[in-house]
C-alpha positions in Angstrom: 105.2 88.0 86.1 104.2 89.7 82.9 101.3 91.1 83.6 103.5 92.7 87.6 105.7 94.1 85.1 103.3 95.1 82.7 101.5 97.0 85.8 105.1 98.2 86.7 105.7 99.6 83.6 101.9 101.2 83.6 101.6 103.1 86.5 105.1 104.1 87.2 106.2 106.0 84.4 109.6 106.4 85.5 110.5 103.0 85.3 108.3 102.8 82.2 108.7 103.3 78.5 106.4 105.9 76.8 103.8 104.3 74.6 100.7 105.8 73.4 98.0 104.8 75.9 100.5 105.8 79.5 101.0 109.0 80.8 103.9 110.8 79.9 107.0 109.9 81.1 109.4 111.5 83.6 106.6 114.7 84.6 105.3 115.2 87.1 101.4 115.9 85.3 102.2 111.7 84.5 103.0 111.0 87.7 100.6 112.3 89.1 97.9 110.6 86.8 99.1 107.4 87.3 99.2 108.0 91.0 95.4 108.5 90.2 94.6 106.1 88.9 96.2 103.3 91.3 94.3 105.5 94.1 91.3 105.3 92.4 91.8 101.6 91.6 92.5 101.1 95.4 89.7 102.5 96.6 87.4 100.6 94.4 89.0 97.4 95.5 88.3 98.0 99.0 84.7 99.2 98.5 84.4 95.7 96.6 85.6 93.9 99.9 83.9 96.1 102.7 81.0 95.3 100.3 81.8 91.8 100.3 82.3 91.4 103.8 79.2 93.6 105.0 76.6 91.5 103.4 77.8 87.7 104.3 77.1 88.0 108.3 79.9 85.1 108.6 82.5 86.9 107.2 81.6 89.6 109.3 81.7 88.1 112.1 85.1 86.2 112.0 86.6 89.9 110.9 84.9 91.1 114.2 86.5 89.0 115.7 90.2 89.8 114.3 90.0 93.5 115.0 89.1 92.9 118.3 91.6 90.0 119.0 93.9 92.6 117.8 92.7 95.2 119.8 93.5 93.2 123.0 96.6 91.7 121.7 97.7 95.5 121.2 96.5 96.4 125.0 98.0 93.2 126.3 101.7 93.8 124.9 101.5 97.9 125.8 100.2 96.4 129.1 102.9 93.8 129.9 105.6 96.3 128.3 105.7 98.2 131.3 
C-alpha cells in the first residue's frame, strides 16, 4: 500500500507534495512530465510483455485462442442482438 501511495504522490503532481526529485507541482509542465514518464513506463512494460508472449509458443497459442474467442464472442453477440 505504501508503494502505491508513493507512486501516486510521484506521478500525480496535484496530490503529491513538493520534493527535490519530483516535478513541479501544480504546473502544466510538471503534469506533462509526469504523464510522459507514465506513458514511457507503460510502453516499455507492454513491450516486454509482447516479447515474452512472442518468444513462448505455448503462451502465443493461448493468446491467439483468447483473441479469436473474443472476436467470435463479439460477432456472436452482434449477430444475435438484431
